[in-house]
PASEBA-1860 file (N, C-alpha, C; in nm, 3 decimals):
! residues 243
1> XXXXXXXX> -3.033/-0.432/-0.906/-2.902/-0.451/-0.966/-2.819/-0.545/-0.880 ~ -2.756/-0.642/-0.943/-2.669/-0.734/-0.871/-2.537/-0.747/-0.947 ~ -2.431/-0.689/-0.888/-2.298/-0.703/-0.948/-2.211/-0.783/-0.852 ~ -2.158/-0.894/-0.903/-2.082/-0.986/-0.820/-1.942/-1.006/-0.878 ~ -1.842/-0.986/-0.794/-1.704/-1.023/-0.825/-1.681/-1.157/-0.757 ~ -1.660/-1.261/-0.836/-1.657/-1.397/-0.783/-1.519/-1.459/-0.800 ~ -1.440/-1.461/-0.690/-1.311/-1.530/-0.686/-1.219/-1.482/-0.799 ~ -1.209/-1.349/-0.813/-1.134/-1.289/-0.925/-0.987/-1.270/-0.891
9> XXXXXXXX> -0.902/-1.312/-0.983/-0.758/-1.287/-0.976/-0.715/-1.211/-1.100 ~ -0.628/-1.111/-1.081/-0.578/-1.036/-1.196/-0.434/-0.995/-1.171 ~ -0.349/-1.018/-1.272/-0.210/-0.972/-1.271/-0.178/-0.914/-1.408 ~ -0.098/-0.808/-1.411/-0.065/-0.746/-1.539/0.038/-0.828/-1.616 ~ 0.121/-0.902/-1.545/0.215/-0.993/-1.609/0.213/-1.124/-1.532 ~ 0.221/-1.232/-1.605/0.206/-1.363/-1.541/0.309/-1.390/-1.433 ~ 0.430/-1.338/-1.450/0.535/-1.367/-1.355/0.535/-1.273/-1.235 ~ 0.450/-1.173/-1.237/0.441/-1.080/-1.125/0.330/-1.124/-1.029
17> XXXXXXXX> 0.340/-1.085/-0.901/0.231/-1.117/-0.807/0.101/-1.053/-0.854 ~ -0.013/-1.118/-0.833/-0.140/-1.061/-0.877/-0.174/-0.932/-0.802 ~ -0.236/-0.839/-0.873/-0.284/-0.716/-0.810/-0.406/-0.748/-0.724 ~ -0.491/-0.835/-0.774/-0.607/-0.885/-0.699/-0.596/-1.036/-0.694 ~ -0.617/-1.095/-0.578/-0.594/-1.238/-0.560/-0.716/-1.304/-0.498 ~ -0.791/-1.378/-0.580/-0.911/-1.450/-0.535/-1.006/-1.357/-0.459 ~ -1.038/-1.246/-0.522/-1.125/-1.144/-0.460/-1.271/-1.175/-0.487 ~ -1.350/-1.175/-0.382/-1.496/-1.189/-0.393/-1.560/-1.066/-0.330
25> XXXXXXXX> -1.656/-1.007/-0.403/-1.708/-0.877/-0.362/-1.843/-0.855/-0.429 ~ -1.936/-0.794/-0.358/-2.066/-0.761/-0.415/-2.095/-0.613/-0.394 ~ -2.136/-0.545/-0.500/-2.164/-0.402/-0.494/-2.300/-0.378/-0.429 ~ -2.305/-0.283/-0.336/-2.430/-0.249/-0.267/-2.506/-0.141/-0.343 ~ -2.634/-0.125/-0.309/-2.712/-0.014/-0.363/-2.663/0.116/-0.301 ~ -2.707/0.229/-0.360/-2.668/0.359/-0.308/-2.527/0.395/-0.350 ~ -2.459/0.474/-0.267/-2.323/0.520/-0.296/-2.223/0.443/-0.214 ~ -2.128/0.380/-0.282/-2.017/0.311/-0.216/-1.888/0.386/-0.245
33> XXXXXXXX> -1.813/0.416/-0.139/-1.683/0.481/-0.152/-1.575/0.373/-0.141 ~ -1.484/0.370/-0.239/-1.374/0.275/-0.239/-1.246/0.346/-0.197 ~ -1.188/0.300/-0.087/-1.068/0.362/-0.029/-0.951/0.266/-0.031 ~ -0.831/0.322/-0.035/-0.711/0.241/-0.027/-0.591/0.321/-0.072 ~ -0.471/0.282/-0.028/-0.351/0.355/-0.067/-0.317/0.333/-0.214 ~ -0.224/0.412/-0.266/-0.174/0.389/-0.401/-0.119/0.247/-0.411 ~ -0.152/0.179/-0.520/-0.105/0.043/-0.539/-0.191/-0.063/-0.474 ~ -0.302/-0.022/-0.414/-0.390/-0.120/-0.347/-0.468/-0.204/-0.446
41> XXXXXXXX> -0.485/-0.154/-0.569/-0.562/-0.225/-0.670/-0.696/-0.162/-0.701 ~ -0.719/-0.039/-0.652/-0.849/0.027/-0.672/-0.880/0.049/-0.820 ~ -0.787/0.113/-0.892/-0.813/0.141/-1.034/-0.824/0.013/-1.115 ~ -0.745/-0.088/-1.078/-0.755/-0.217/-1.147/-0.893/-0.278/-1.126 ~ -0.940/-0.276/-1.002/-1.074/-0.329/-0.973/-1.180/-0.254/-1.052 ~ -1.171/-0.122/-1.056/-1.271/-0.043/-1.128/-1.267/-0.073/-1.278 ~ -1.148/-0.089/-1.334/-1.138/-0.123/-1.477/-1.196/-0.261/-1.505 ~ -1.178/-0.355/-1.414/-1.239/-0.487/-1.430/-1.391/-0.476/-1.425
49> XXXXXXXX> -1.441/-0.396/-1.332/-1.586/-0.378/-1.321/-1.643/-0.306/-1.442 ~ -1.564/-0.216/-1.501/-1.609/-0.143/-1.620/-1.600/-0.228/-1.746 ~ -1.531/-0.342/-1.738/-1.518/-0.428/-1.855/-1.404/-0.392/-1.947 ~ -1.316/-0.300/-1.905/-1.202/-0.263/-1.989/-1.084/-0.356/-1.965 ~ -1.086/-0.433/-1.856/-0.992/-0.541/-1.830/-1.073/-0.669/-1.804 ~ -1.012/-0.783/-1.829/-1.079/-0.911/-1.804/-1.003/-0.989/-1.698 ~ -1.073/-1.055/-1.609/-1.006/-1.132/-1.504/-0.918/-1.244/-1.562 ~ -0.807/-1.271/-1.493/-0.726/-1.387/-1.530/-0.794/-1.515/-1.481
57> XXXXXXXX> -0.866/-1.504/-1.371/-0.942/-1.616/-1.316/-1.063/-1.559/-1.244 ~ -1.168/-1.638/-1.235/-1.290/-1.591/-1.171/-1.382/-1.519/-1.270 ~ -1.491/-1.464/-1.216/-1.591/-1.401/-1.302/-1.647/-1.275/-1.236 ~ -1.688/-1.181/-1.321/-1.761/-1.063/-1.278/-1.891/-1.061/-1.357 ~ -2.003/-1.053/-1.287/-2.133/-1.055/-1.354/-2.221/-0.941/-1.306 ~ -2.299/-0.886/-1.397/-2.399/-0.784/-1.368/-2.535/-0.839/-1.405 ~ -2.617/-0.865/-1.305/-2.748/-0.927/-1.327/-2.735/-1.052/-1.413 ~ -2.629/-1.129/-1.387/-2.608/-1.255/-1.456/-2.528/-1.247/-1.585
65> XXXXXXXX> -2.502/-1.126/-1.636/-2.425/-1.109/-1.760/-2.277/-1.095/-1.728 ~ -2.194/-1.176/-1.793/-2.051/-1.176/-1.765/-1.985/-1.050/-1.822 ~ -1.882/-1.002/-1.751/-1.815/-0.877/-1.791/-1.741/-0.889/-1.922 ~ -1.716/-1.010/-1.970/-1.647/-1.029/-2.097/-1.741/-1.021/-2.216 ~ -1.871/-1.012/-2.189/-1.972/-1.002/-2.296/-1.994/-0.855/-2.330 ~ -2.003/-0.825/-2.459/-2.012/-0.685/-2.503/-2.130/-0.612/-2.441 ~ -2.243/-0.680/-2.428/-2.363/-0.614/-2.376/-2.344/-0.568/-2.233 ~ -2.254/-0.631/-2.159/-2.226/-0.590/-2.020/-2.188/-0.444/-2.014
73> XXXXXXXX> -2.098/-0.401/-2.103/-2.044/-0.264/-2.097/-2.149/-0.159/-2.129 ~ -2.254/-0.198/-2.198/-2.361/-0.102/-2.228/-2.435/-0.059/-2.102 ~ -2.431/-0.142/-2.001/-2.508/-0.115/-1.880/-2.423/-0.058/-1.767 ~ -2.297/-0.030/-1.795/-2.206/0.025/-1.695/-2.154/0.160/-1.742 ~ -2.170/0.263/-1.661/-2.114/0.395/-1.689/-1.978/0.404/-1.620 ~ -1.877/0.456/-1.691/-1.740/0.447/-1.642/-1.667/0.579/-1.663 ~ -1.619/0.637/-1.553/-1.534/0.756/-1.560/-1.395/0.719/-1.513 ~ -1.297/0.707/-1.604/-1.160/0.676/-1.563/-1.090/0.798/-1.503
81> XXXXXXXX> -0.972/0.776/-1.447/-0.896/0.887/-1.390/-0.861/0.990/-1.495 ~ -0.826/0.944/-1.613/-0.785/1.033/-1.722/-0.888/1.025/-1.833 ~ -0.962/1.134/-1.851/-1.068/1.136/-1.951/-1.006/1.157/-2.089 ~ -1.024/1.063/-2.180/-0.966/1.080/-2.314/-1.039/1.190/-2.391 ~ -0.967/1.261/-2.476/-1.030/1.367/-2.555/-1.023/1.333/-2.703 ~ -1.120/1.386/-2.776/-1.119/1.380/-2.922/-1.116/1.523/-2.971 ~ -1.003/1.565/-3.025/-0.979/1.707/-3.053/-1.086/1.770/-3.141 ~ -1.145/1.692/-3.229/-1.239/1.750/-3.326/-1.379/1.769/-3.268
89> XXXXXXXX> -1.408/1.713/-3.148/-1.543/1.718/-3.093/-1.558/1.824/-2.985 ~ -1.673/1.890/-2.984/-1.705/1.981/-2.874/-1.749/1.898/-2.753 ~ -1.765/1.965/-2.639/-1.809/1.895/-2.518/-1.943/1.826/-2.541 ~ -2.037/1.896/-2.604/-2.169/1.836/-2.627/-2.161/1.721/-2.726 ~ -2.083/1.737/-2.832/-2.068/1.630/-2.929/-2.005/1.506/-2.865 ~ -1.908/1.530/-2.778/-1.838/1.419/-2.713/-1.933/1.340/-2.623 ~ -2.011/1.411/-2.540/-2.106/1.344/-2.451/-2.211/1.270/-2.532 ~ -2.260/1.333/-2.638/-2.360/1.268/-2.723/-2.304/1.142/-2.790
97> XXXXXXXX> -2.178/1.150/-2.830/-2.114/1.035/-2.894/-2.102/0.917/-2.796 ~ -2.062/0.947/-2.673/-2.052/0.840/-2.572/-2.190/0.779/-2.546 ~ -2.292/0.863/-2.535/-2.428/0.812/-2.513/-2.471/0.723/-2.629 ~ -2.439/0.765/-2.751/-2.473/0.685/-2.870/-2.402/0.550/-2.867 ~ -2.276/0.549/-2.827/-2.202/0.423/-2.816/-2.266/0.329/-2.714 ~ -2.331/0.387/-2.614/-2.397/0.307/-2.510/-2.539/0.265/-2.549 ~ -2.579/0.297/-2.673/-2.707/0.250/-2.722/-2.820/0.351/-2.726 ~ -2.791/0.478/-2.693/-2.894/0.581/-2.698/-2.913/0.625/-2.843
105> XXXXXXXX> -3.038/0.642/-2.884/-3.067/0.687/-3.021/-3.003/0.823/-3.046 ~ -2.957/0.846/-3.170/-2.874/0.962/-3.201/-2.938/1.095/-3.160 ~ -3.062/1.118/-3.195/-3.126/1.246/-3.163/-3.144/1.261/-3.013 ~ -3.183/1.154/-2.945/-3.199/1.158/-2.800/-3.065/1.184/-2.733 ~ -2.958/1.126/-2.788/-2.825/1.146/-2.731/-2.785/1.293/-2.735 ~ -2.821/1.361/-2.841/-2.788/1.504/-2.855/-2.859/1.586/-2.747 ~ -2.985/1.555/-2.722/-3.061/1.626/-2.619/-3.010/1.591/-2.478 ~ -2.979/1.464/-2.457/-2.928/1.421/-2.327/-2.795/1.486/-2.297
113> XXXXXXXX> -2.711/1.504/-2.399/-2.581/1.568/-2.380/-2.597/1.709/-2.325 ~ -2.692/1.784/-2.379/-2.716/1.920/-2.330/-2.763/1.918/-2.185 ~ -2.850/1.824/-2.153/-2.904/1.815/-2.017/-2.795/1.778/-1.917 ~ -2.712/1.679/-1.948/-2.610/1.636/-1.853/-2.500/1.741/-1.835 ~ -2.467/1.813/-1.940/-2.370/1.923/-1.925/-2.426/2.032/-1.835 ~ -2.557/2.056/-1.843/-2.621/2.152/-1.754/-2.612/2.103/-1.609 ~ -2.631/1.974/-1.589/-2.631/1.916/-1.454/-2.493/1.924/-1.389 ~ -2.387/1.922/-1.470/-2.252/1.932/-1.413/-2.199/2.076/-1.422
121> XXXXXXXX> -2.290/2.171/-1.446/-2.255/2.314/-1.446/-2.154/2.348/-1.554 ~ -2.176/2.291/-1.675/-2.084/2.314/-1.785/-2.156/2.350/-1.915 ~ -2.279/2.397/-1.901/-2.356/2.431/-2.021/-2.291/2.541/-2.103 ~ -2.221/2.632/-2.035/-2.160/2.744/-2.107/-2.038/2.702/-2.189 ~ -1.993/2.577/-2.172/-1.879/2.527/-2.249/-1.919/2.415/-2.345 ~ -2.049/2.401/-2.370/-2.096/2.289/-2.452/-2.044/2.293/-2.595 ~ -2.013/2.414/-2.645/-1.964/2.428/-2.783/-1.812/2.437/-2.791 ~ -1.745/2.423/-2.677/-1.598/2.429/-2.673/-1.541/2.291/-2.704
129> XXXXXXXX> -1.440/2.288/-2.789/-1.375/2.161/-2.820/-1.308/2.106/-2.695 ~ -1.317/1.974/-2.676/-1.267/1.913/-2.553/-1.117/1.937/-2.535 ~ -1.044/1.948/-2.643/-0.899/1.972/-2.634/-0.867/2.107/-2.573 ~ -0.964/2.199/-2.570/-0.942/2.333/-2.517/-0.996/2.350/-2.375 ~ -1.049/2.243/-2.317/-1.103/2.252/-2.182/-0.992/2.234/-2.078 ~ -1.012/2.293/-1.961/-0.918/2.274/-1.850/-0.935/2.134/-1.793 ~ -0.841/2.094/-1.706/-0.851/1.962/-1.646/-0.978/1.942/-1.568 ~ -1.018/2.043/-1.488/-1.141/2.034/-1.410/-1.264/2.028/-1.498
137> XXXXXXXX> -1.263/2.106/-1.607/-1.376/2.103/-1.700/-1.387/1.967/-1.769 ~ -1.273/1.911/-1.803/-1.273/1.781/-1.868/-1.325/1.673/-1.775 ~ -1.293/1.682/-1.646/-1.348/1.587/-1.549/-1.501/1.596/-1.549 ~ -1.553/1.718/-1.556/-1.698/1.734/-1.556/-1.761/1.681/-1.684 ~ -1.691/1.692/-1.796/-1.738/1.629/-1.919/-1.745/1.478/-1.900 ~ -1.641/1.422/-1.835/-1.641/1.278/-1.808/-1.756/1.237/-1.719 ~ -1.787/1.319/-1.618/-1.901/1.290/-1.530/-2.030/1.296/-1.610 ~ -2.042/1.394/-1.699/-2.161/1.404/-1.785/-2.175/1.279/-1.871
145> XXXXXXXX> -2.064/1.229/-1.925/-2.068/1.106/-2.005/-2.121/0.989/-1.924 ~ -2.079/0.982/-1.797/-2.121/0.872/-1.711/-2.270/0.876/-1.680 ~ -2.330/0.995/-1.693/-2.471/1.012/-1.661/-2.560/1.014/-1.785 ~ -2.499/0.996/-1.903/-2.571/1.023/-2.028/-2.646/0.903/-2.084 ~ -2.651/0.794/-2.011/-2.729/0.680/-2.059/-2.788/0.607/-1.938 ~ -2.877/0.514/-1.966/-2.951/0.447/-1.859/-2.868/0.332/-1.802 ~ -2.765/0.367/-1.724/-2.674/0.267/-1.669/-2.737/0.198/-1.548 ~ -2.697/0.074/-1.527/-2.738/0.001/-1.407/-2.637/0.019/-1.295
153> XXXXXXXX> -2.516/0.061/-1.331/-2.410/0.086/-1.234/-2.322/0.198/-1.286 ~ -2.286/0.292/-1.198/-2.198/0.403/-1.233/-2.068/0.387/-1.155 ~ -1.955/0.387/-1.228/-1.823/0.369/-1.166/-1.741/0.495/-1.190 ~ -1.692/0.556/-1.082/-1.620/0.682/-1.091/-1.484/0.667/-1.023 ~ -1.376/0.694/-1.097/-1.241/0.683/-1.044/-1.187/0.823/-1.017 ~ -1.180/0.861/-0.891/-1.132/0.994/-0.849/-1.206/1.108/-0.922 ~ -1.339/1.111/-0.914/-1.415/1.210/-0.992/-1.398/1.354/-0.947 ~ -1.356/1.376/-0.821/-1.345/1.514/-0.772/-1.206/1.573/-0.793
161> XXXXXXXX> -1.114/1.496/-0.848/-0.979/1.548/-0.875/-0.987/1.663/-0.974 ~ -0.927/1.777/-0.938/-0.925/1.893/-1.028/-1.046/1.982/-1.020 ~ -1.143/1.950/-0.933/-1.261/2.033/-0.919/-1.239/2.136/-0.809 ~ -1.286/2.259/-0.834/-1.275/2.361/-0.730/-1.389/2.342/-0.629 ~ -1.387/2.416/-0.516/-1.490/2.394/-0.412/-1.633/2.405/-0.462 ~ -1.663/2.504/-0.548/-1.799/2.516/-0.601/-1.836/2.395/-0.685 ~ -1.744/2.352/-0.771/-1.770/2.237/-0.857/-1.790/2.110/-0.775 ~ -1.713/2.097/-0.666/-1.730/1.981/-0.579/-1.868/1.980/-0.514
169> XXXXXXXX> -1.917/2.098/-0.477/-2.051/2.108/-0.419/-2.157/2.067/-0.520 ~ -2.143/2.116/-0.643/-2.237/2.078/-0.751/-2.234/1.927/-0.771 ~ -2.112/1.871/-0.773/-2.098/1.727/-0.794/-2.161/1.648/-0.680 ~ -2.138/1.690/-0.556/-2.194/1.616/-0.443/-2.346/1.618/-0.444 ~ -2.404/1.732/-0.478/-2.550/1.740/-0.488/-2.602/1.645/-0.596 ~ -2.532/1.641/-0.709/-2.570/1.552/-0.817/-2.554/1.407/-0.777 ~ -2.449/1.378/-0.702/-2.422/1.242/-0.658/-2.535/1.190/-0.568 ~ -2.584/1.276/-0.479/-2.696/1.236/-0.392/-2.817/1.198/-0.477
177> XXXXXXXX> -2.845/1.279/-0.578/-2.961/1.255/-0.664/-2.946/1.125/-0.743 ~ -2.831/1.106/-0.804/-2.809/0.991/-0.891/-2.805/0.861/-0.812 ~ -2.732/0.858/-0.699/-2.714/0.734/-0.624/-2.843/0.689/-0.555 ~ -2.943/0.776/-0.548/-3.071/0.737/-0.490/-3.145/0.638/-0.580 ~ -3.111/0.638/-0.710/-3.180/0.547/-0.801/-3.087/0.451/-0.876 ~ -2.956/0.483/-0.880/-2.860/0.397/-0.950/-2.739/0.375/-0.860 ~ -2.696/0.251/-0.838/-2.577/0.228/-0.756/-2.454/0.298/-0.814 ~ -2.377/0.360/-0.727/-2.255/0.430/-0.766/-2.139/0.377/-0.683
185> XXXXXXXX> -2.029/0.342/-0.752/-1.905/0.303/-0.685/-1.800/0.408/-0.721 ~ -1.747/0.475/-0.619/-1.657/0.588/-0.642/-1.530/0.572/-0.561 ~ -1.415/0.571/-0.627/-1.288/0.571/-0.555/-1.245/0.714/-0.527 ~ -1.176/0.733/-0.415/-1.131/0.867/-0.379/-1.013/0.856/-0.284 ~ -0.926/0.956/-0.288/-0.819/0.968/-0.189/-0.860/1.063/-0.077 ~ -0.973/1.130/-0.095/-1.021/1.224/0.005/-1.115/1.148/0.100 ~ -1.060/1.098/0.209/-1.137/1.014/0.301/-1.258/1.088/0.355 ~ -1.248/1.220/0.369/-1.358/1.298/0.423/-1.480/1.297/0.332
193> XXXXXXXX> -1.463/1.259/0.203/-1.576/1.252/0.111/-1.687/1.160/0.162 ~ -1.648/1.057/0.239/-1.747/0.958/0.279/-1.832/1.003/0.397 ~ -1.782/1.097/0.477/-1.847/1.128/0.603/-1.995/1.163/0.588 ~ -2.028/1.240/0.485/-2.166/1.283/0.467/-2.235/1.215/0.350 ~ -2.157/1.154/0.259/-2.214/1.110/0.133/-2.243/0.959/0.125 ~ -2.152/0.875/0.175/-2.155/0.734/0.141/-2.255/0.653/0.223 ~ -2.317/0.557/0.157/-2.397/0.457/0.226/-2.309/0.341/0.272 ~ -2.210/0.309/0.188/-2.123/0.194/0.212/-1.978/0.235/0.189
201> XXXXXXXX> -1.888/0.176/0.265/-1.744/0.199/0.247/-1.676/0.065/0.222 ~ -1.590/0.062/0.123/-1.506/-0.055/0.097/-1.361/-0.011/0.104 ~ -1.281/-0.081/0.183/-1.138/-0.052/0.195/-1.057/-0.165/0.133 ~ -0.963/-0.128/0.049/-0.881/-0.224/-0.024/-0.736/-0.201/0.013 ~ -0.666/-0.307/0.048/-0.524/-0.298/0.080/-0.453/-0.418/0.019 ~ -0.353/-0.391/-0.066/-0.275/-0.498/-0.130/-0.365/-0.601/-0.198 ~ -0.470/-0.551/-0.265/-0.557/-0.640/-0.340/-0.658/-0.717/-0.260 ~ -0.670/-0.689/-0.131/-0.764/-0.759/-0.046/-0.853/-0.659/0.029
209> XXXXXXXX> -0.976/-0.697/0.052/-1.071/-0.610/0.121/-1.051/-0.621/0.271 ~ -1.028/-0.507/0.335/-1.012/-0.504/0.480/-1.140/-0.460/0.551 ~ -1.229/-0.395/0.478/-1.359/-0.358/0.534/-1.456/-0.338/0.418 ~ -1.579/-0.386/0.436/-1.687/-0.361/0.341/-1.818/-0.362/0.419 ~ -1.877/-0.243/0.435/-1.999/-0.235/0.512/-2.049/-0.093/0.522 ~ -2.148/-0.069/0.606/-2.207/0.064/0.617/-2.108/0.166/0.673 ~ -2.131/0.292/0.641/-2.040/0.399/0.682/-2.028/0.405/0.834 ~ -2.139/0.388/0.905/-2.130/0.398/1.051/-2.042/0.287/1.109
217> XXXXXXXX> -2.041/0.170/1.044/-1.954/0.063/1.088/-1.808/0.095/1.061 ~ -1.783/0.160/0.948/-1.647/0.204/0.917/-1.598/0.304/1.021 ~ -1.682/0.403/1.052/-1.642/0.507/1.147/-1.621/0.451/1.288 ~ -1.682/0.336/1.316/-1.664/0.275/1.448/-1.520/0.229/1.471 ~ -1.441/0.221/1.363/-1.300/0.182/1.376/-1.211/0.300/1.415 ~ -1.269/0.419/1.425/-1.190/0.537/1.461/-1.142/0.527/1.605 ~ -1.027/0.585/1.631/-0.973/0.592/1.767/-1.069/0.673/1.854 ~ -1.089/0.627/1.976/-1.183/0.694/2.066/-1.146/0.839/2.093
225> XXXXXXXX> -1.019/0.871/2.082/-0.975/1.007/2.109/-0.963/1.094/1.986 ~ -1.012/1.046/1.871/-1.000/1.124/1.748/-1.086/1.250/1.756 ~ -1.036/1.358/1.700/-1.105/1.487/1.706/-1.233/1.484/1.624 ~ -1.333/1.564/1.662/-1.455/1.573/1.583/-1.422/1.612/1.438 ~ -1.485/1.543/1.344/-1.458/1.571/1.203/-1.340/1.494/1.148 ~ -1.268/1.421/1.235/-1.151/1.345/1.189/-1.169/1.194/1.209 ~ -1.291/1.153/1.238/-1.314/1.012/1.261/-1.287/0.928/1.137 ~ -1.322/0.981/1.020/-1.302/0.905/0.896/-1.154/0.877/0.873
233> XXXXXXXX> -1.071/0.981/0.891/-0.927/0.963/0.873/-0.872/0.863/0.974 ~ -0.920/0.870/1.099/-0.874/0.779/1.203/-0.916/0.635/1.172 ~ -1.039/0.617/1.126/-1.088/0.483/1.093/-1.008/0.424/0.977 ~ -0.981/0.507/0.878/-0.903/0.462/0.763/-0.762/0.419/0.807 ~ -0.699/0.500/0.890/-0.565/0.468/0.938/-0.565/0.336/1.015 ~ -0.669/0.312/1.095/-0.679/0.189/1.172/-0.692/0.067/1.081 ~ -0.777/0.077/0.979/-0.800/-0.036/0.890/-0.683/-0.063/0.797 ~ -0.606/0.042/0.767/-0.489/0.027/0.680/-0.363/-0.007/0.758
241> XXX> -0.373/-0.007/0.892/-0.255/-0.036/0.973/-0.153/0.074/0.971 ~ -0.201/0.200/0.958/-0.111/0.315/0.954/-0.094/0.368/1.097 ~ 0.028/0.381/1.139/0.053/0.428/1.276/0.013/0.574/1.290
END
C-alpha cells in the first residue's frame, strides 16, 4: 500500500488561513498514531485521506489512484469522530449496509456484519436499532464498519472515545491483529495509547508535521528526567513546545 499526500493545501474558506499548508506526507505500514492539539488539523487531514474532503491544491493518491476519484473511497475504511446513525437500521443491518456500499456482495455483507460485531464485542446488540445504542456502543459499530470490507487503509478518528476499560482492551487486541496486515492511521488525544501499540508516530501542529517516524524515535524526545511511564507525554510536550 502506498498513500501519498503531495504538497496539499486545504482551507475551509478562501479568505481564512489554510488548515494545512503545502503538506507532504506518506503513510507507513502497521499502526500510525496521529497526535496534535485541538485545531492542529488532524480531523481535516483524516477527512482528506478518507476522500470526504478534497484538497484545494496538491494531490492525495492511494496506489496511484487520486482521492477525488470514486473508486479511491472503496479502498479506504473511515471511522469519523461522530458515527452517523440510521434510525430504521439495526447494528447488523447498518454494518452490512456500509460493507455493501464499499462493494461487498449483499449476502457476504450480512455474514461479515455478524463477524465484525462479534470482533468488537457487540454481538449481543446486533439486533438493536442504532438509534438506541449508547455512545460507546455506537463507536464500536463504527469500528465494525471500518473492518467490514477489504480496505487497503483504515483511518480511525478518536476510536477509543467513549469506550470503557474492557472495551478499550478488546479494541487494542483487535488493533494489533488488523494493523499486522492492513495499515491503520489513528488519531487520539490519549498520548499513552502509542506507548505499547504504535509502530509510527506523526505529530501535527498548526497544520505542519513536527515529527514523523518510529515510536522509539518519538520517545527519544522525552525529557531525561521524565518518570517511568510518562515518556510519551514528555516527548509530546517537547515536540509541541509545551512548557
